[in-house]
N, C-alpha and C positions, 0 to 999 in steps of 0.2 A: 231498664234496671231486671227484669225477671228473666225478659229473655235472654240475656250471656248467662246467668247462672247455668241452665244444664252443662254449657262447652265446656266449662273452669276441670271438671274433672280429667275430660278428654284433653283439653290443654296439657296440666299437671302428668296426666301420662304419659304423652308423649313426649313432653320437654323432659323425664325424668328413663325413655327409652334411648331417647338422643345423648344425655349425657353417660348413660352404660353405654349406649356404643360408642362415645368416640373414648369413652377411657380405654375399654376390652382392643380395639382401636391403637390406640396411644402403648398401651403395655405390649403390644406384641407384636410392634415396630421397638420399641428400646427394648425386648428380651430377640429379637430376632438381632439387630444389630451389636446385642454384646455377647454373641454365643458363645464366641473365643475366650472371653475370660473367664480365668479363674477363679472360683468361689466365693464368696464372703457371708461376712452380717448383713443385714439387711438396713435401710437407708434410708435418713428424712431428705426431706429438699434443703438445699442451702446447706445444710452443716453434716450432711452425710452421715460419718462411721462415727464421727465426735461422740457423741451420744453417751455410744457403750462402752470407748474409752473412758470419758469419766464416771462415768457409774460405778467402772473397777478400780477404783479407786488409785492405782499405779499403770501407767498402762505396761507396762510387758510383765505384767498378769492378767489382761487384758490378751495380749497378743498370743500368750502362753497359753489361757482359754480358746484363744480361738483355733489354736493352731488341731486342738484336738478336736473341735465340731469342724472343720471345714478341709483339713490335713498343710500340709508343709509350705502347698500354693497358694496363698488365699488372694483376695481384692479389699482394698481400707478405701473408701472413699471419702478423704479428709473436704470438708468443703464441696468443690467444684473438684479435686485435682483427686483422680484415682491412682493410688499407691499400690503396686501388689509386693505383698509379705511373701520374704522367703526365711522359712523357719527350723529347715533339715541342712545336716550335713550335705545329704546325695541330691539333693532342689539344689543349695547354694555353686555345688559344683559343678552341675551342671549348667549351671546359668552364668557361673564364672569365667571356666571352660571351653564347654562345648558350645552356649551360645552368646558365647561377649561380642559379636562383633553384633547380633542383632541389641542386645542391651546397652551397649555403649552410646547409649544417648540420654541427652539432658533438651526437658523442656525449656519452648524457644520462647521468650516472654520479650516484651518491646524493647525493654529495659536492656537488654541481651546484645538486643537486636542492634541497637544504636551503640552502646560503648565497645562492643566487639565488631563492625563493620560489616552486618547484619548474623555472626554468629562465627565468621571466617577467625579463629582466635588458634590458639594447642593448645586451651585448655577444651576445645571445645572436642567432641568426638571426631572419629580416625575418617576420611575420605582423601582423595587426590588432593587437596590442595594442602591438609591437618600431613598429609606424610611431606609433602616437598617440607612445608615449614620445620617439622622436626630435623629433617635430611641438614637443614640449613643451618638451624641451633648446634647440631650433631659436631656438625664440620669447623663451622665455626665461632660459636661459643664455645664448644668444652672440648676441642680439638686438640689435644696432649701439649702441642706446642703453645699453642698459648693459657694454658694451665699452668705447662712450667715459666712460663715468664709475670707471672704474680707470686712466684713462691721468694723470694726475696721483701716482696708487699706484707706479706700472709707470715714471713720467718721474720718482720721487723715489730707486728701486731702483736703476734702472740709473744716475744720478749717482752713491750713495753704490758698485756695482760700481767705477766708473773713478775714481772719488776715493778705492777700497786700493789698485786696481791700481798706482795713478801712485806710492803713497808707499810700497807695497811693490818698487815696479819699484826703487828708486833702491839698498836693500838689498842683493838678489838675486834670481835669476828668477820668473818669480809664475804659480802653476800656475793656468792661467787654469780649467781644468776641472773644478776642486774650488769653486774661485770662483762660478761660473757655475752649479753644482749647488748649491751654496748659496743664491744669489736664487733658483732657478728658483718655489718655493715661492710668494715671497713677490711675482713678478711677474705 
């Protein structure tokens, strides 16, 4: 037993050097792969930047403070999801007008992939299939001929709505929100 004791400091030193070198290697690899991302607050594993938002009280106050520190374009990590926050008019215009095709995508989740047949739906990002579906919807579903063909149905529903509202207005106050919500599917 006594012969093993002199090797313990060497073993611990070697173990410490191994851990430090692995840590340095992992950090270098992570910073190299994220070189193109905007700056943002420091993150913790699993929760990301959520602790910054919770500590500030109201999230919009925290985002306002982050904008002063990190600039108008910043990266927040909410759990395992990276989120780019745009907090100035100029940056928003750049994203929404100049680079709109790049930012017009949604994260693909397994549920979305199943429900939308591999994310091929009119609600997803633009592409050749999306353009074709949009063209079909515009020509078949929203054509002026088809819209005009339902004019009589819309007119009858509006007349029914007006008649119901005038009849019930004599008795008590009318909840127009509920009435119009009930008429929307028909119109």
